[in-house]
C-alpha positions as CSV (number, residue, x, y, z in Angstrom):
1,M,113.3,136.0,68.3
2,T,110.4,138.0,69.2
3,H,110.8,141.6,70.9
4,E,109.2,140.2,74.4
5,S,110.6,137.1,76.1
6,S,108.8,135.1,78.8
7,A,111.4,136.0,81.3
8,H,110.5,139.3,81.6
9,P,106.8,139.6,81.2
10,T,105.0,142.9,80.8
11,P,102.6,144.0,83.9
12,F,100.3,145.5,81.1
13,P,97.6,143.2,80.0
14,C,97.5,143.8,76.5
15,G,101.3,142.9,76.3
16,A,102.8,146.5,75.8
17,H,105.7,148.1,77.4
18,S,103.6,150.8,78.7
19,Q,100.1,151.8,79.9
20,W,99.7,154.5,77.2
21,Q,100.4,151.7,74.6
22,C,98.0,149.5,76.0
23,L,95.4,152.4,75.8
24,N,96.5,152.8,72.0
25,T,95.7,149.2,71.1
26,E,92.5,147.2,70.5
27,Q,94.0,144.4,72.7
28,G,93.4,145.1,76.2
29,T,90.1,146.8,75.9
30,E,88.5,145.0,78.8
31,D,91.3,146.3,81.0
32,N,91.5,149.6,80.0
33,P,90.9,151.9,83.0
34,I,89.6,154.8,80.8
35,Q,86.7,152.8,79.1
36,H,86.2,150.8,82.3
37,A,85.6,154.4,84.1
38,V,83.5,155.8,81.1
39,R,81.3,152.5,80.9
40,A,80.4,152.8,84.6
41,A,79.6,156.3,84.4
42,L,77.3,155.7,81.4
43,D,76.1,152.8,83.2
44,A,74.9,155.1,85.7
45,L,73.7,157.7,83.7
46,W,71.3,155.4,82.1
47,E,70.0,154.3,85.5
48,T,69.2,157.9,86.4
49,L,67.2,158.4,83.3
50,E,64.6,155.7,84.3
51,G,63.5,155.0,81.0
52,D,63.7,158.3,79.2
53,Q,65.3,158.7,75.8
54,P,68.4,160.8,76.1
55,N,68.9,163.5,73.9
56,N,72.2,164.8,72.6
57,L,74.0,162.0,74.6
58,Y,77.2,162.1,72.3
59,D,78.0,165.6,72.6
60,L,77.3,165.6,76.3
61,V,79.8,162.6,77.1
62,I,82.3,164.3,74.9
63,A,82.0,167.5,76.7
64,Q,82.2,165.8,80.0
65,I,85.2,163.7,79.2
66,E,87.2,166.7,77.1
67,R,87.4,169.1,79.9
68,P,88.9,167.1,82.4
69,L,91.6,165.7,79.8
70,L,92.3,169.4,78.6
71,E,92.6,170.5,82.3
72,T,94.8,167.7,83.0
73,A,96.8,168.0,80.0
74,M,97.5,171.8,80.5
75,A,98.4,171.0,84.3
76,R,100.8,168.0,83.5
77,C,102.6,170.3,80.7
78,D,102.8,173.2,83.1
79,Q,100.2,175.3,81.1
80,N,102.7,175.2,78.1
81,Q,100.0,175.0,75.2
82,S,102.5,173.5,72.7
83,R,103.6,170.6,74.8
84,A,100.0,170.2,75.8
85,A,98.9,170.0,72.1
86,E,102.0,167.6,71.4
87,C,100.5,165.5,74.5
88,L,96.9,165.3,73.0
89,G,98.1,164.7,69.7
90,I,96.2,167.9,68.2
91,N,97.4,171.1,66.8
92,R,97.9,173.9,69.0
93,S,95.2,176.2,67.4
94,T,92.8,173.3,67.9
95,L,94.0,173.2,71.8
96,R,93.4,176.9,72.3
97,K,89.9,176.7,70.7
98,K,89.2,173.8,72.8
99,L,90.6,175.6,76.0
100,K,88.1,178.7,74.8
101,Q,85.3,176.5,74.6
102,H,85.5,175.2,77.8
103,H,86.7,178.4,79.5
104,L,90.0,177.4,80.3
105,L,92.2,180.0,79.1
106,D,93.1,183.2,81.0
107,S,91.1,186.2,80.3
108,G,94.5,188.1,79.0
109,E,95.1,185.2,76.4
């Protein structure tokens, strides 16, 4: 007997039991809201380049995604760095380094 039954279908397109599981699988990438938003933003960026070759695109995109990811994780974890690091799946010292890089630490920290 399988874990899932047809009597209780999952609401997530990849067959996972939560949206987080769905985002963390190769299945369902067409319906992945984060990937969809990033692709749409990248398409818009390419349109603005008007044929010019982008420079440093990887670093630019990562920086644009990383800051709101850090801000959201910290806000959702009530500014608790240990909890935010755990949610992000990174070491707390790595989180602090990234918060400093993005000027997201209070000056007293």
